[in-house]
Each structure stands twice: as C-alpha cells, then as structure tokens.
C-alpha positions in Angstrom: -0.1 0.3 0.0 1.2 3.2 -0.5 0.0 6.3 1.5 1.1 10.1 0.7 1.5 12.7 3.5 2.8 16.2 4.0 5.8 16.2 5.8 4.4 18.1 9.0 1.5 15.0 8.8 4.2 12.2 9.0 6.3 14.2 11.0 3.1 13.9 14.0 2.8 10.1 12.7 6.5 8.8 12.5 6.6 5.9 14.8 3.5 4.8 13.1 4.4 5.5 9.4 8.1 3.5 10.4 6.1 0.2 11.5 4.0 0.3 8.8 6.8 0.4 6.0 8.5 -2.2 8.6 5.8 -4.5 9.6 3.6 -4.0 6.3 6.2 -3.1 3.4 3.8 -0.1 3.0 5.8 3.1 0.8 4.9 6.5 2.3 5.2 9.4 -0.3 6.3 12.5 1.6 4.9 15.9 0.1 5.9 19.5 0.9 3.5 22.4 -0.7 1.8 20.0 -2.9 4.9 18.2 -4.7 6.1 15.1 -4.0 10.0 15.0 -2.5 10.6 11.5 -1.1 9.6 8.5 0.2 9.7 6.2 3.2 10.5 2.5 1.2 11.2 -0.8 3.4 15.0 -1.5 3.5 14.5 -4.3 0.8 12.9 -2.2 -1.5 15.8 0.1 -1.3 18.2 -2.4 -1.6 16.7 -3.9 -4.8 16.6 -0.4 -6.2 20.4 0.0 -5.9 20.6 -3.8 -7.2 19.1 -2.3 -10.5 21.1 0.6 -10.4 24.3 -0.9 -10.3 23.2 -3.6 -13.0 21.9 -0.5 -15.1 25.8 0.9 -14.4 27.4 -2.1 -15.4 25.2 -2.3 -18.8 25.9 1.4 -19.9 29.7 0.9 -19.1 29.8 -2.2 -21.3 27.6 -0.5 -24.1 30.6 2.5 -23.6 33.7 0.0 -24.1 31.7 -1.6 -27.1 31.1 1.6 -28.7 34.8 2.6 -28.2 36.2 -0.2 -29.8 34.0 -0.5 -32.6 34.2 3.0 -33.4 37.5 4.3 -31.2 38.0 7.3 -28.9 40.2 10.0 -29.0 42.1 11.7 -25.8 41.1 14.0 -23.0 43.4 16.8 -24.3 41.8 16.2 -28.0 38.6 16.7 -26.3 39.6 20.2 -24.2 40.9 21.5 -27.4 37.6 21.2 -29.3 36.1 22.6 -26.5 38.1 25.5 -25.8 39.4 24.8 -22.1 
C-alpha cells in the first residue's frame, strides 16, 4: 500500500509510519507544498533499487566500452582542445 502525506503529517505520525513500512512493507510518499519530495520505503526495496541501478550502470559501461572499441576513442587533451578548455 502507498500512503501520501505532507512532511508535517509525517512528522506527527513518524513512529507509526515507520512501523507500517517495516511490518506491512508499505510505501510512504512525502509532499511539501503539493509536490512529492521523498519516500519512505522498506530497506529491502532500497536494496533492490540499488541492485538494479548497479546492473544498469554496469550495462552502460559495457555498452560504452563496446562503442569505443568499434568506433575508436579520442584523448582527453583532444576533447579539451575541441571545447576550448
């Protein structure tokens, strides 16, 4: 279940919210001035997100390496010269 609360509401209910997240695996979205700004999620969900990000980062690095091997690369000095640094 996902609950949306203002930061003030969350502050007043903090202990209860933590219990809902830990025991029920709920998600809590925090808002300020009508905008979503943060979330409280179970630690297991955070670990999953971090794992997915790591896999995505690795895939991007592998893709960049493959492209560099196929198309070649240029030195940092040449890049600096091209952009005027």
